[in-house]
N, C-alpha and C positions, 0 to 999 in steps of 0.2 A: 654176386654174379660169378658163374663159371664161364670159362672161355674155351673155345674148341677151334682148332686149326685144321683146315682141309688140306690133305697132302696129295700132290699129284706129281709123279716122277721125282719124289724126294724134295719137292719144293712146296712151300706154304702158298696157296693160291687164294685162300679166304679165311677170315677169322670171324666167328660169331659168338655171341653171349647167349647163355642159357641160364635160367633161373636156378639158384641154389636149391630151392624147393624141388624142382624137377630132377635135380641130380641126387637128391636123398639126403641133403645136408639138413640139420647137423648130425643125423644118425650115421650116415655113411661118410667115409673118408677116402681120399685118393689111395689106391686106384679104383675102388668101387664106384666113385662118383663118375669116373671116365666111362665105365660100362653103361651106367644109367643114362648119361648124357648122350652117348652114341646111340643108344636105343631110342631116345627121344627124337634125335635128329633123323634117324632112319624111319621110324614108324609113325611119328606124329607130323614132323615137318616134311617128311618125304623128300629129303635131300640125300642123294646118293654120294658115295665116295668114301674115302678113308679119312676118319676124323680122330684126332688125338687131343686130349685135354692139354691146355697150356696154362702155366701159372702166372697170374699178373705180378705176383710177388717173387717170382723165380724160386719157389720153394721146391719145385720138382721139374724134371725135364729140361735142365740146363738154363733156359731163359724164357721170357715171355715171346711167343712167336708172333711175328708180323708177316705180311705179305712179302714174299721174296726171300724169307729165311729158308734154310735147308733143314732137312730131317735126316739124321744119320742112323736111325733105327733105334736110338735110345733117347736122344736129346735134340732140341732145336738148336740151330747154330746161326748166328747173325751173319749177314753177308759182310764181306770185307769191303771196306770203302777205300779206294785208291786215293791218296793225296793228289791234288791238282798241281 
């Protein structure tokens, strides 16, 4: 599976999975898989917004994005958790 994070105001608001087949794997590799996945999300799923591919294995874009993570224009950044 490939994973895509929806970015709104530099924050991740949603994460969805898309089939590797839809993203062109194994023929395509990142960043080409990102473009294919975004096209699928926009044209087939009809979900608007800014979507960035995130790596479950953290092999690109910093870390795997979760809801509430931030986007710095290059990488996803985990929120800072303050100790109690």
